[in-house]
C-alpha positions as CSV (number, residue, x, y, z in Angstrom):
1,X,-32.3,-11.4,-3.3
2,X,-29.7,-13.3,-1.3
3,X,-29.2,-15.8,-4.1
4,X,-28.6,-13.0,-6.6
5,X,-26.0,-11.4,-4.2
6,X,-24.2,-14.8,-3.9
7,X,-24.1,-15.2,-7.6
8,X,-22.7,-11.6,-8.1
9,X,-20.1,-12.2,-5.4
10,X,-19.1,-15.5,-7.0
11,X,-18.8,-13.9,-10.4
12,X,-16.8,-11.0,-9.1
13,X,-14.4,-13.4,-7.3
14,X,-14.0,-15.4,-10.5
15,X,-13.3,-12.3,-12.6
16,X,-10.8,-11.2,-10.0
17,X,-9.1,-14.6,-10.1
18,X,-8.8,-14.4,-13.9
19,X,-7.5,-10.8,-13.6
20,X,-4.9,-11.9,-11.1
21,X,-3.8,-14.8,-13.3
22,X,-3.6,-12.8,-16.5
23,X,-1.7,-9.9,-14.8
24,X,0.5,-12.3,-12.9
25,X,-0.3,-10.6,-9.6
26,X,-0.7,-12.7,-6.4
27,X,-2.1,-9.8,-4.5
28,X,-3.4,-6.3,-5.2
29,X,-6.7,-4.5,-6.0
30,X,-9.3,-5.1,-8.7
31,X,-11.8,-2.3,-9.2
32,X,-10.9,-1.0,-5.7
33,X,-11.5,-4.4,-4.0
34,X,-8.4,-6.0,-2.5
35,X,-7.4,-9.6,-3.4
36,X,-4.8,-11.9,-1.9
37,X,-4.0,-15.3,-3.5
38,X,-0.7,-16.0,-1.7
39,X,-0.7,-18.8,0.9
40,X,-1.5,-17.4,4.3
41,X,1.3,-17.0,6.8
42,X,1.1,-16.6,10.6
43,X,2.6,-13.0,10.3
44,X,0.0,-12.0,7.6
45,X,-2.8,-13.5,9.7
46,X,-1.7,-11.4,12.7
47,X,-1.2,-8.3,10.6
48,X,-4.8,-8.5,9.2
49,X,-6.8,-9.8,12.2
50,X,-4.9,-8.4,15.2
51,X,-2.9,-5.3,14.4
52,X,-2.5,-2.5,16.9
53,X,-0.4,-0.5,14.5
54,X,-3.1,-0.3,11.8
55,X,-6.0,2.1,12.6
56,X,-8.2,0.5,9.9
57,X,-11.1,-1.7,11.0
58,X,-11.4,-3.4,7.6
59,X,-8.2,-4.9,6.2
60,X,-7.6,-7.0,3.1
61,X,-8.6,-10.7,3.4
62,X,-5.9,-13.1,4.4
63,X,-6.8,-15.2,1.4
64,X,-9.4,-14.4,-1.3
65,X,-11.3,-11.3,-2.4
66,X,-12.6,-8.6,0.0
67,X,-12.0,-7.5,3.5
68,X,-11.5,-8.9,7.0
69,X,-12.0,-7.3,10.4
70,X,-9.0,-6.1,12.4
71,X,-10.3,-7.5,15.7
72,X,-7.9,-5.4,17.8
73,X,-9.3,-2.1,16.5
74,X,-12.9,-3.3,16.9
75,X,-12.3,-4.3,20.5
76,X,-10.2,-1.1,21.2
77,X,-13.0,1.1,19.9
78,X,-15.5,-0.8,22.0
79,X,-13.3,-0.2,25.1
80,X,-12.5,-3.8,25.6
81,X,-8.7,-3.3,24.9
82,X,-6.7,-0.5,26.3
83,X,-4.1,0.6,23.8
84,X,-1.7,2.0,26.5
85,X,-1.7,-1.4,28.4
86,X,-1.1,-3.3,25.2
87,X,1.8,-1.1,24.2
88,X,3.4,-1.4,27.7
89,X,3.2,-5.2,27.5
90,X,5.2,-5.2,24.3
91,X,5.9,-8.1,22.0
């Protein structure tokens, strides 16, 4: 079962890569699944993995097909990070 899931995931990623190439899109969605084939930048890494301004837990991958976790929102919902203290600290 795990092997079949890996094969399906690999095939979907390849089809998404072909779609991105043919449509000349470096990022977007394919069948509702986000893809990102631009080179990762520090700002995009922070935007996807530690973003207090984005209420989503699942954000698009930094590179590739699928989703990543917004660790800030996970920790905030678990009570490990207080949003008021983080806002007061500022950038």
